[in-house]
C-alpha positions in Angstrom: 44.3 27.6 -72.9 42.8 31.1 -70.9 39.6 29.6 -70.8 40.8 26.2 -69.3 42.6 28.1 -66.6 39.3 30.3 -65.8 37.4 27.4 -65.8 39.6 25.7 -63.1 39.9 28.5 -61.1 36.2 28.9 -61.0 35.9 25.1 -60.0 38.3 25.6 -57.3 36.5 28.2 -55.9 32.9 26.7 -56.2 34.1 24.0 -53.9 36.1 26.0 -51.3 33.1 28.0 -50.5 31.1 25.3 -48.7 33.9 24.4 -46.4 35.1 28.5 -45.8 31.5 28.6 -45.0 31.2 25.9 -42.1 34.7 27.0 -41.0 32.9 30.2 -40.0 30.0 29.0 -38.7 31.9 26.7 -36.6 31.5 22.8 -36.5 27.6 21.1 -36.3 27.2 19.5 -33.0 25.1 16.5 -32.7 22.1 16.6 -30.3 23.0 14.7 -27.0 21.9 11.3 -26.2 19.6 12.6 -23.2 17.7 15.1 -25.6 17.2 12.2 -28.3 15.8 9.9 -25.7 13.4 11.3 -22.8 13.9 10.0 -19.2 11.3 8.1 -17.8 8.5 10.3 -16.7 7.8 11.4 -12.9 4.7 9.6 -11.9 1.9 11.2 -10.0 -0.6 8.5 -9.0 -0.1 4.5 -7.5 -1.8 1.9 -6.6 -0.8 -0.8 -4.1 -1.6 -3.7 -1.8 0.0 -3.1 1.6 0.4 -5.6 4.4 1.4 -5.6 8.1 0.5 -4.9 11.4 -2.6 -3.3 10.3 -3.7 -5.7 8.3 -3.8 -6.6 4.4 -5.4 -4.2 1.7 -5.5 -1.4 -0.7 -3.3 1.7 -0.5 -3.9 4.6 -3.2 -1.4 7.2 -3.4 -0.7 11.0 -5.2 2.6 12.4 -5.2 2.0 15.7 -5.7 5.8 17.2 -6.2 9.1 16.1 -5.4 8.5 16.8 -1.7 4.7 16.1 -0.9 2.3 13.4 -1.6 -0.9 12.2 0.0 -2.4 8.3 0.5 -5.4 6.5 1.3 -6.0 2.9 2.3 -7.9 0.3 4.1 -6.8 -2.7 5.5 -8.5 -6.0 7.1 -7.4 -9.4 8.5 -8.9 -11.4 11.0 -7.4 -14.2 13.1 -8.8 -17.3 15.4 -7.3 -19.2 17.8 -7.8 -22.1 20.1 -6.0 -23.5 22.8 -7.0 -26.2 25.6 -5.2 -26.1 29.1 -6.0 -28.6 31.7 -8.5 -26.6 33.5 -9.9 -24.0 31.1 -10.3 -23.7 27.4 -10.2 -20.7 25.4 -11.3 -19.2 21.8 -9.5 -15.8 21.0 -10.5 -13.8 17.8 -8.5 -10.8 16.5 -10.4 -8.4 14.0 -8.2 -5.8 12.3 -10.4 -3.6 10.3 -9.4 0.2 9.7 -9.1 2.9 7.1 -7.5 6.5 6.9 -5.3 8.6 4.8 -2.1 10.3 5.7 -0.1 13.4 3.9 3.6 12.4 3.5 6.6 14.8 3.2 9.6 14.2 1.7 12.1 16.3 3.1 15.1 15.8 0.9 12.9 15.3 -2.5 13.8 11.8 -2.8 12.6 8.1 -1.2 13.0 9.2 2.3 9.6 10.2 4.0 8.0 11.3 7.0 4.3 10.9 7.2 1.0 12.0 9.5 -2.3 10.8 9.4 -5.1 9.4 11.1 -7.6 6.4 10.9 -11.0 5.0 11.8 -10.1 2.3 14.1 -12.4 -0.7 14.2 -10.1 -3.1 15.4 -11.5 -5.6 18.2 -10.6 -8.4 20.5 -12.7 -11.3 21.9 -12.0 -14.4 24.0 -14.2 -16.6 25.6 -13.1 -19.2 28.4 -14.7 -22.1 29.7 -13.6 -23.7 32.9 -13.6 -27.5 33.1 -12.8 -27.2 36.7 -14.1 -24.9 39.8 -12.3 -21.5 39.3 -11.6 -18.6 41.8 -12.8 -14.9 40.7 -12.0 -12.3 42.7 -11.6 -14.7 46.1 -14.7 -16.7 45.4 -14.8 -20.4 43.8 -17.5 -21.1 41.2 -18.2 -24.6 39.6 -18.1 -25.0 36.2 -22.1 -25.1 36.0 -22.1 -21.6 38.1 -20.1 -20.3 35.0 -21.0 -21.9 31.8 -18.6 -20.1 29.3 -17.3 -16.4 30.1 -17.1 -13.8 27.3 -14.7 -10.6 26.9 -14.7 -8.2 24.3 -12.1 -5.1 24.1 -11.6 -2.1 21.1 -9.6 1.1 21.2 -11.1 4.1 20.4 -12.4 4.8 17.0 -10.6 7.9 15.8 -6.6 7.2 15.9 -4.1 9.6 14.9 -1.0 7.6 13.5 2.7 9.0 12.7 4.9 7.2 10.7 8.8 6.7 9.0 9.1 5.2 5.5 10.9 4.4 1.9 8.8 5.2 -1.3 11.2 3.8 -4.0 11.7 5.9 -7.0 9.2 8.1 -8.0 9.0 6.8 -11.6 6.4 4.9 -13.7 6.2 1.4 -12.9 6.7 -1.3 -10.1 7.2 -0.1 -6.8 8.1 -1.2 -3.2 7.7 0.7 0.0 7.3 0.4 3.7 6.5 2.4 6.5 6.9 2.3 10.6 5.8 4.0 13.3 2.6 4.1 15.9 -1.1 4.0 16.0 -1.9 6.5 19.1 -5.3 4.4 19.6 -5.4 4.9 23.0 -5.8 1.8 25.6 -8.2 -1.0 24.6 -11.5 -0.6 26.7 -12.6 -3.8 28.1 -16.4 -4.5 27.8 -18.3 -6.1 31.1 -17.6 -9.6 31.4 -20.6 -12.1 30.7 -21.2 -15.6 32.0 -24.1 -18.1 30.4 -24.0 -20.5 33.4 -26.5 -21.0 36.3 -25.3 -17.8 38.3 -25.2 -15.9 35.5 -27.5 -13.1 37.3 -26.4 -13.6 40.6 -25.2 -10.5 42.1 -22.1 -12.1 43.8 -20.9 -13.2 40.5 -21.5 -10.4 38.7 -19.6 -8.4 41.1 -16.9 -10.8 40.9 -16.6 -10.6 37.3 -16.7 -6.4 37.5 -13.5 -6.6 39.8 -11.7 -8.9 37.3 -12.5 -6.5 34.4 -11.1 -3.5 36.2 -8.0 -5.4 37.2 -7.5 -6.7 33.8 -8.1 -2.9 32.3 -5.6 -1.3 34.8 -2.9 -3.8 33.4 -4.3 -2.8 29.7 -4.3 0.9 30.4 -0.3 0.7 30.4 -0.5 0.4 26.8 -1.6 3.2 24.7 0.2 2.9 21.4 0.0 0.2 18.6 3.1 -0.6 16.7 2.8 0.0 12.8 5.0 -1.9 10.1 3.5 -2.1 6.6 4.8 -3.1 3.1 3.7 -2.3 -0.2 4.2 -3.5 -3.8 1.8 -1.8 -6.6 2.5 0.0 -9.6 2.9 3.9 -10.3 1.3 5.7 -13.1 
């Protein structure tokens, strides 16, 4: 009978010791869900296609930190148009062709950015005009055969600083969307000398009249020294 009581006491102690040890050490906590599953890693590189007033083209970016990034890209687009009022037939061509880079500052470490940079600007505008009736140039009248076709070309300066405000989307791996709005400080378009193909194309009076018209046009164009920038981009962050 004594042996049975001793065995029962030993068994009770054997079962109670692990529970007492657990109570002394404190409850075992489960790892937080966030520790078990890592969040999406921050992105550093992005590849996108951008389109807008600069044209359409590729763009690459590197987010150096939460507050600083850099981007580079190129844009291309050519638009041709023709219109024929009663007196003169016009053909126009606008060529957008530029490339450059920007430094992006994220002042709040989030999506909003302020960007400054520059582009090599090969944009240009071309226009031809073929009169169907007599026209007046700088106060002198010319027949269609005298003029033939008039041609004009204008282009801004090559190096153009740029300043924009934008939104870059979340800095996480996956598809991304962004946009930028600002100005390109390209200066005024410079108009090349006007040329004619008609019978009087080398006539000193006609050439002087064409130069007078060019200067008048240039005075108007000189008032516009910036180009609006509005670009949207769709791409992928790695």
